[in-house]
C-alpha positions in Angstrom: 96.7 69.8 95.2 95.7 73.2 96.3 94.4 76.4 94.7 96.0 79.7 95.5 93.6 82.4 96.4 93.8 86.1 97.2 91.4 88.1 99.3 91.5 91.7 98.3 88.8 93.9 99.8 87.0 90.8 101.1 86.7 89.4 97.6 88.2 86.0 96.9 90.0 85.5 93.6 91.0 81.9 92.7 93.8 81.2 90.3 92.6 78.1 88.5 95.4 77.9 85.9 98.7 79.4 85.1 99.3 80.3 88.8 102.7 78.9 89.7 104.2 77.7 86.4 106.1 80.2 84.3 107.2 77.4 81.9 105.6 74.8 79.8 106.7 71.2 79.3 108.3 71.1 75.8 107.3 68.4 73.5 110.9 67.2 72.9 111.5 66.5 76.5 112.6 62.9 77.0 110.4 60.4 78.8 113.1 60.1 81.5 112.9 63.8 82.2 109.1 63.6 82.4 109.4 60.9 85.1 111.7 63.2 87.1 109.0 65.9 87.0 106.9 63.6 89.3 109.1 64.8 92.1 108.6 68.5 91.3 105.9 69.8 93.7 105.3 72.8 91.4 104.5 70.6 88.5 102.5 67.9 90.3 100.2 70.4 92.0 99.3 72.3 88.9 95.7 72.6 87.7 94.7 72.6 84.0 91.3 74.1 83.5 91.7 73.6 79.7 94.1 71.1 78.2 97.1 72.8 76.4 95.7 76.2 77.3 98.8 78.3 76.3 101.6 78.8 73.8 105.2 77.9 73.6 106.5 81.4 74.6 103.7 83.9 75.2 100.0 84.7 74.4 99.2 87.9 72.6 95.4 88.1 72.3 92.4 86.1 73.5 88.7 86.4 72.9 85.6 84.2 73.3 83.1 83.6 70.5 79.6 85.2 70.7 77.9 81.9 71.4 80.2 81.3 74.4 81.2 77.8 73.2 84.7 78.5 72.0 87.8 80.6 72.7 90.3 81.9 70.2 93.8 83.0 71.1 96.9 84.1 69.3 100.5 83.8 70.5 104.2 83.0 69.7 106.6 81.4 68.9 106.1 80.4 66.1 103.2 82.8 65.4 100.0 80.7 65.5 96.3 80.7 66.2 94.6 78.3 68.6 91.0 77.5 69.1 89.7 75.8 72.3 86.4 73.9 72.6 84.8 74.6 76.0 82.5 71.5 75.7 85.5 69.2 75.5 87.8 71.4 77.7 90.6 71.0 75.2 92.2 72.5 72.1 90.3 72.0 68.9 93.1 73.0 66.5 96.0 75.2 65.9 97.0 77.1 62.8 100.4 78.8 62.1 100.7 82.2 60.5 103.6 84.2 58.8 103.6 87.1 61.2 102.7 88.0 64.8 99.2 89.0 65.5 98.3 92.6 66.5 94.5 92.1 67.0 91.7 89.9 65.7 87.9 89.8 65.5 85.5 86.9 65.4 83.0 87.7 62.6 80.6 84.8 63.1 78.8 83.4 66.1 81.3 80.6 66.3 85.0 80.4 65.4 84.5 79.7 61.7 85.0 83.2 60.4 87.7 85.6 61.8 89.8 88.5 60.6 93.4 89.0 61.8 95.6 92.1 61.7 99.3 91.2 61.6 102.3 93.2 62.4 103.6 93.1 58.7 100.7 95.4 57.5 98.6 92.4 56.3 95.0 91.6 57.1 94.1 87.9 56.9 90.6 86.4 56.7 90.3 82.8 58.0 87.5 80.3 57.6 87.0 76.9 59.2 89.4 75.2 56.8 92.3 77.6 56.1 93.4 81.2 55.6 90.9 82.4 53.0 92.4 85.7 51.8 95.2 88.1 52.6 95.5 91.8 51.8 97.8 94.6 52.7 97.0 98.0 54.2 99.1 101.1 53.4 100.2 101.7 57.0 101.0 99.6 60.0 97.7 98.7 61.8 97.0 99.1 65.5 93.3 98.2 65.9 90.3 96.5 64.3 86.5 97.1 64.4 83.6 95.5 62.6 80.4 97.2 61.4 77.9 94.4 60.8 75.1 96.2 58.9 77.5 97.3 56.2 80.0 94.4 56.5 82.8 97.0 56.9 86.0 96.0 58.7 87.7 99.2 60.1 91.5 99.2 60.3 93.2 102.0 62.2 97.0 102.5 62.5 99.9 104.8 62.1 98.0 107.2 59.9 95.2 109.8 60.3 93.0 107.6 58.0 90.8 104.7 59.0 90.7 102.2 56.3 87.4 100.4 55.4 87.4 96.9 53.9 84.0 95.7 52.7 84.0 91.9 52.9 80.7 91.7 51.0 82.0 93.4 47.9 85.6 92.3 48.5 87.3 95.7 48.1 88.5 98.8 49.9 86.0 101.6 50.5 86.8 105.3 50.8 88.7 105.8 54.1 87.6 108.1 56.8 90.0 111.0 57.5 90.3 111.9 61.2 91.7 115.1 62.5 94.6 113.3 64.2 98.1 114.4 63.1 99.9 111.3 64.2 97.7 108.2 64.2 94.7 106.3 65.5 95.4 103.8 68.3 92.0 102.2 68.8 88.6 101.8 67.0 85.3 100.7 68.5 81.7 100.4 67.4 78.8 101.2 69.8 76.7 98.0 70.1 73.4 100.0 70.6 73.4 102.6 67.8 76.6 101.6 65.9 78.4 104.9 66.5 82.1 104.8 65.5 84.7 105.8 68.2 88.3 106.4 67.3 91.0 107.0 70.0 93.8 109.1 68.6 97.4 109.5 69.4 96.8 113.2 70.0 94.7 112.4 73.1 91.2 112.9 71.6 88.2 110.6 71.0 86.4 111.3 67.7 82.8 110.1 67.1 81.7 109.4 63.6 78.2 108.6 62.1 78.4 105.5 59.9 75.5 106.8 57.8 77.0 110.1 56.8 80.6 109.1 57.4 81.3 112.4 59.0 82.6 113.4 62.4 79.7 114.4 64.7 81.7 115.1 67.9 85.0 115.1 69.6 85.9 114.3 73.2 89.2 115.7 74.7 89.8 114.0 78.1 91.8 115.9 80.7 93.4 114.4 83.8 94.8 116.8 86.4 98.4 116.0 87.2 98.9 113.5 84.4 102.5 113.5 83.1 102.9 114.2 79.4 104.3 111.4 77.3 107.7 111.7 75.7 107.6 113.2 72.3 104.0 114.6 72.6 102.2 117.3 74.2 100.0 115.0 76.4 98.8 111.5 76.9 97.4 109.2 74.2 94.1 107.3 74.0 95.1 103.6 74.4 91.7 101.9 75.1 88.0 102.5 74.4 84.9 100.6 75.3 81.2 101.3 74.8 78.5 100.2 77.2 75.6 98.1 76.0 73.1 100.8 76.9 74.6 103.1 74.2 75.3 106.0 76.5 78.3 105.0 78.6 81.8 105.0 77.2 85.1 104.2 79.0 88.3 105.8 77.8 91.8 104.6 78.8 94.9 106.8 78.5 98.6 106.1 78.2 99.1 107.7 81.6 97.3 104.9 83.3 93.9 106.6 83.9 90.4 105.3 83.1 87.6 107.9 82.5 83.9 107.2 82.4 81.8 109.4 80.2 78.1 109.9 79.3 77.8 110.7 75.6 75.5 113.5 76.5 78.1 115.3 78.7 81.6 116.5 78.0 83.0 115.9 81.6 83.6 112.4 83.0 81.6 111.3 86.0 84.4 109.0 87.2 88.2 109.0 86.9 90.3 106.0 88.1 94.1 105.9 88.4 95.8 102.5 88.0 98.7 103.9 90.1 101.4 102.4 87.8 101.6 105.0 85.1 101.4 102.4 82.4 99.1 102.5 79.3 95.6 101.0 79.7 95.4 97.9 77.5 91.9 96.7 78.2 88.6 98.2 79.3 85.3 96.3 79.8 81.9 97.0 81.3 80.9 94.2 83.7 77.1 94.2 84.2 75.7 92.5 87.4 75.0 88.8 86.9 72.2 86.9 88.5 73.8 84.1 90.6 76.8 86.0 91.9 77.6 85.6 95.6 77.6 89.3 96.6 78.9 89.8 100.2 79.7 93.5 100.1 78.1 96.8 99.5 78.5 96.7 95.7 75.9 94.1 95.1 74.0 94.7 91.9 76.2 97.5 90.8 77.8 97.8 87.3 81.6 97.5 87.4 84.5 98.4 85.1 87.5 96.2 84.4 90.6 98.1 83.6 94.0 96.4 82.9 97.5 97.5 82.2 100.6 95.4 81.8 100.9 94.8 85.6 97.5 94.7 87.3 93.8 94.0 86.6 91.4 96.2 88.6 87.7 95.8 89.0 85.9 98.9 90.5 82.4 100.3 90.8 81.2 102.4 87.8 79.1 104.6 90.1 81.2 105.3 93.1 84.7 104.3 91.8 85.3 102.1 94.9 87.7 99.3 94.3 86.0 95.8 94.1 89.1 93.7 93.7 92.5 93.6 91.9 94.6 90.8 90.3 98.3 91.0 89.9 99.7 88.2 87.8 103.3 87.3 88.0 103.9 88.1 84.3 103.2 91.1 82.1 99.6 91.3 80.7 99.0 91.5 77.0 95.2 91.0 76.8 92.2 90.3 79.2 89.0 88.6 78.2 85.9 88.4 80.5 83.8 85.3 80.0 80.3 86.7 79.5 77.7 86.0 82.2 80.2 84.5 84.7 82.9 85.3 87.1 85.7 83.7 85.0 88.3 85.8 83.1 91.3 84.9 81.0 94.6 86.9 80.9 97.1 86.5 78.0 100.5 87.5 79.1 104.3 86.9 78.8 104.1 83.4 80.0 103.6 80.0 78.3 100.2 79.4 79.9 97.1 81.6 79.7 96.2 82.7 83.2 92.7 82.0 84.4 91.0 83.6 87.4 87.6 82.9 89.0 85.8 85.5 91.1 82.7 83.9 92.7 81.3 87.4 93.9 81.5 88.6 90.3 79.3 85.8 88.9 78.8 82.0 88.8 81.0 79.6 87.0 80.2 78.9 83.3 78.1 75.9 82.4 80.9 74.1 80.8 82.9 74.2 84.1 80.0 74.2 86.6 82.1 72.1 89.0 84.5 75.0 89.5 82.5 76.5 92.4 82.7 73.4 94.5 86.3 72.8 93.4 87.5 76.1 94.6 86.0 75.6 98.1 87.5 72.1 98.5 90.9 72.8 97.1 91.4 76.3 98.5 94.8 76.6 100.0 94.7 77.0 103.8 96.1 80.4 104.9 99.5 80.0 106.3 102.6 82.1 106.7 104.9 82.1 103.7 108.5 81.1 104.3 111.1 82.6 102.0 114.1 80.2 102.2 116.0 81.9 99.4 115.3 85.5 100.4 116.5 87.7 103.2 114.4 90.4 104.8 116.3 93.7 104.9 115.1 97.0 106.4 115.6 100.2 104.6 118.4 101.4 106.9 120.3 98.2 106.4 119.7 98.4 102.7 121.4 101.8 102.6 124.3 100.5 104.6 124.8 97.7 102.0 124.7 100.2 99.1 121.6 98.7 97.6 119.2 101.7 98.0 119.3 102.4 94.3 117.5 99.1 93.6 114.3 100.3 95.4 111.5 100.1 92.9 113.1 97.4 90.7 112.0 93.7 90.6 115.1 92.7 92.5 113.6 94.0 95.8 110.1 92.7 96.9 108.5 95.3 99.2 107.1 93.8 102.4 105.9 95.7 105.5 108.7 98.1 106.6 111.5 96.6 104.4 112.2 94.5 101.4 112.9 90.8 100.5 116.2 90.5 98.6 117.7 87.4 97.1 120.0 85.7 99.6 122.9 85.4 97.2 122.7 89.1 96.3 122.6 89.9 100.0 125.7 87.9 100.8 127.6 89.4 98.0 126.7 93.0 99.0 127.5 92.2 102.6 130.9 90.9 101.6 131.6 94.0 99.6 130.3 96.4 102.3 132.3 94.7 105.1 135.4 93.0 103.8 136.7 92.2 107.3 133.6 90.1 108.2 135.7 86.9 108.0 138.2 88.2 110.5 135.5 89.2 112.9 133.9 85.8 112.5 137.2 84.1 113.2 137.8 86.2 116.4 134.3 85.5 117.5 134.8 81.7 117.1 138.0 81.9 119.1 136.3 83.7 121.9 133.5 81.1 121.9 136.0 78.3 122.2 137.8 80.0 125.0 134.6 80.5 126.9 133.7 76.9 126.4 137.1 75.8 127.7 136.6 77.9 130.8 133.3 76.3 131.5 134.8 72.8 131.5 137.1 73.7 134.4 136.5 72.0 137.7 135.2 74.4 140.3 134.0 74.2 143.8 130.3 75.0 143.7 128.0 76.0 146.5 124.3 75.7 146.1 122.2 78.7 147.0 118.7 78.5 148.6 115.6 79.6 146.8 114.7 82.0 149.6 116.9 85.0 150.3 119.6 84.1 147.8 121.2 87.5 148.0 121.6 87.3 151.7 123.0 83.8 151.6 125.4 84.9 148.8 126.7 87.8 151.0 127.2 85.5 154.0 129.2 83.0 151.9 131.3 85.8 150.6 132.2 86.9 154.1 133.3 83.3 154.9 135.5 83.3 151.8 137.1 86.6 152.8 137.9 85.2 156.3 139.5 82.0 154.7 141.5 84.2 152.4 142.8 86.1 155.4 143.9 83.0 157.2 145.7 81.8 154.1 147.5 85.2 153.9 148.8 84.7 157.5 150.2 81.3 156.5 151.7 82.7 153.4 153.6 85.3 155.5 155.0 82.5 157.7 156.0 80.3 154.8 157.2 82.3 151.8 157.3 79.3 149.5 153.6 78.6 150.0 152.8 82.3 149.2 153.5 81.8 145.4 151.0 79.0 145.1 148.0 81.0 146.4 145.4 82.1 143.8 145.5 85.7 142.4 141.9 86.1 143.1 142.1 85.4 146.8 145.2 87.7 147.2 143.3 90.6 145.7 140.5 90.1 148.1 142.9 90.0 151.1 144.6 93.2 149.9 141.3 95.0 150.1 141.1 94.2 153.8 143.8 96.7 154.7 145.1 96.9 158.3 144.4 95.0 161.5 141.2 96.9 162.2 139.6 95.7 159.0 140.8 92.2 159.7 139.0 92.3 163.0 135.8 93.5 161.3 136.1 90.7 158.7 136.6 88.1 161.4 133.6 89.3 163.3 131.5 89.3 160.1 132.6 85.8 159.2 131.8 84.5 162.7 128.3 86.1 162.4 127.8 84.6 158.9 128.8 81.2 160.1 126.4 81.4 163.0 123.5 82.4 160.7 124.3 79.7 158.1 124.9 76.8 160.4 122.5 77.5 163.2 119.3 75.5 162.8 117.3 78.3 164.4 117.8 80.4 161.2 116.9 77.6 158.8 113.5 79.0 158.1 115.1 82.3 156.8 116.3 80.3 153.8 113.5 77.8 153.3 110.2 79.6 154.2 109.0 82.1 151.6 107.3 84.1 154.4 110.8 85.3 155.5 111.7 86.6 152.1 113.4 90.0 152.4 112.2 92.6 149.8 115.4 94.6 149.1 113.5 97.0 146.8 111.3 98.3 149.5 111.8 101.8 150.8 112.2 100.7 154.4 115.0 98.3 153.5 116.8 101.0 151.5 116.5 103.5 154.4 117.9 101.0 157.0 120.6 99.6 154.8 122.1 102.3 152.7 124.9 101.7 150.3 128.5 102.2 151.6 128.9 105.4 149.6 125.8 106.9 151.2 126.8 105.8 154.7 130.2 107.4 154.2 128.6 110.7 153.1 126.3 110.7 156.1 129.3 110.1 158.4 131.2 113.0 156.9 128.2 115.3 157.4 127.9 114.2 161.1 131.6 114.8 161.7 131.4 118.3 160.3 128.4 119.2 162.5 129.8 117.7 165.8 132.9 118.9 167.7 135.9 116.6 167.4 135.9 115.8 171.2 135.2 112.2 171.1 136.7 111.5 167.8 138.4 108.3 168.9 135.4 107.0 170.7 133.2 107.6 167.7 135.7 105.8 165.4 135.9 102.9 167.8 132.2 102.6 168.0 131.9 102.7 164.3 134.5 100.1 163.8 132.6 97.7 166.1 129.5 97.9 163.9 129.3 95.1 161.4 126.6 95.2 158.6 126.5 91.8 157.0 124.4 93.1 154.1 126.5 96.0 153.2 130.1 94.8 153.6 132.8 96.5 151.6 133.1 93.5 149.3 129.5 92.7 148.7 128.9 94.4 145.4 132.0 93.9 143.2 133.4 90.8 144.9 130.0 89.0 144.7 129.9 89.4 140.9 133.4 88.1 140.5 132.8 85.1 142.8 129.4 84.2 141.4 131.1 81.7 138.9 131.5 79.2 141.7 128.0 79.4 143.0 125.0 77.5 141.5 121.6 79.3 141.5 119.1 76.5 142.1 119.3 73.7 144.6 119.1 72.9 148.3 121.1 75.0 150.6 120.9 72.9 153.8 121.7 69.2 153.9 
């Protein structure tokens, strides 16, 4: 059993639950099927931080109680509420509802009192035994907030009004009319001086005084380069969070930007872009915790957690430098930070609630104090991932296959200078792009079989020495040419034997030309035989000190190629008078160069099939 860990910006993030499983074992699964799961590596190596920490389909919202002993979450399907007891590390109870949950608040220190906003315009109040009371609001709700001194529950939604429900008197109070023309997306209450904050669909944040119930200020964020949303003149306010000091406020927009403001100033001191262009769903201030293992330059700094549906980012509130980021495999619906620790929960479109532990953010909670040692012991060793079912494709090859339009979609996984694509999709695209691939494969297999058949033929082989191989190969070639010449003489005498001679040897004899070239070939063969068989020249092919460096300039000057020698001869003939033309020709014919014979280059390559490279040359 191992724990997957990511190391972003030298900050380790451990996935302690919900890491690899995108499914949950259903209750109706037969016992026989359960036994088969023992062979499933993904199932057997899972880690459950809390028993049954999830929902049948997906989790919608998750929050911890103020006393830090319980966790309440809502999900589907069927719509239900689940409460988890941290002391027993298990689920305490579950309760089904009539509609899906939009948002909820815990009104007491523990789980016994809560209010839930449903997607059918109802607001439900739950106690420890049952659903206590249900009422209906005029418009569909989007957010909840609670003002504890006056016991007012604030409900904002698809209207410019913010409804007030007084749970002490048990009735609606006069609503607060905002200046929004479309609706209010989020409502928050400042924990220090209880100032109301409403994020509107028009892209403004309105601040209200709960004592006078009047608007005392408005904040209109502006982000340079932000694309306007469809159907509106700009972005919307999708998230809002006040700092505990009463002065800081974080504003999240539908364009994927998070802005940090001081209530005494109208301009943000920090702007952070999530880089995905998705609405910000959660914002939270993370104060420095005593006991965190700080190994970087952001020790003791306040941080901000911003999350959209794809990524959770933690960054410095002062400088904006990224601290770390978490990218779950499934879409994110809600994120909850466990107070005073480095543990966080992420509710998303998966059956299990994802849990992540960041040691540099804070220590493990008391109810799971063993988590710090567990992560170090069970950390997965870094190793190279092997994608058996994926094919790595470069961008150029992707265009040739006609799959360039899939760039940016979940089908292609970007990696380095290319993409990982499913192997089945790659094979289909390749078959469509090159319909003659089978014919090419068949021809290639035929060529391979023919080459293998040629290798199985019996050939007379001659072993070459390890020293001066090229010289020995040229000498052997001269002997072969002389033998071919002798066979040609016999073929002329006996016409019947001429047909049985090999085509390769006949071509070599044809290259010899007239009697003058035959004399040169006979002299060269005699000299080659003397060098190869005389024991006085044995050290030339056995002693490395006698190795001839044919790449040296001196060797090239003394032994020019035949084309170069022919050009030099022509220049000399043009400069000199043709008096002793016959004498010069006869003298030239008597010279024999055993290294630069006329058949040394092309013929050696053709005859190299019958010569082995390594072995002893002399018996």
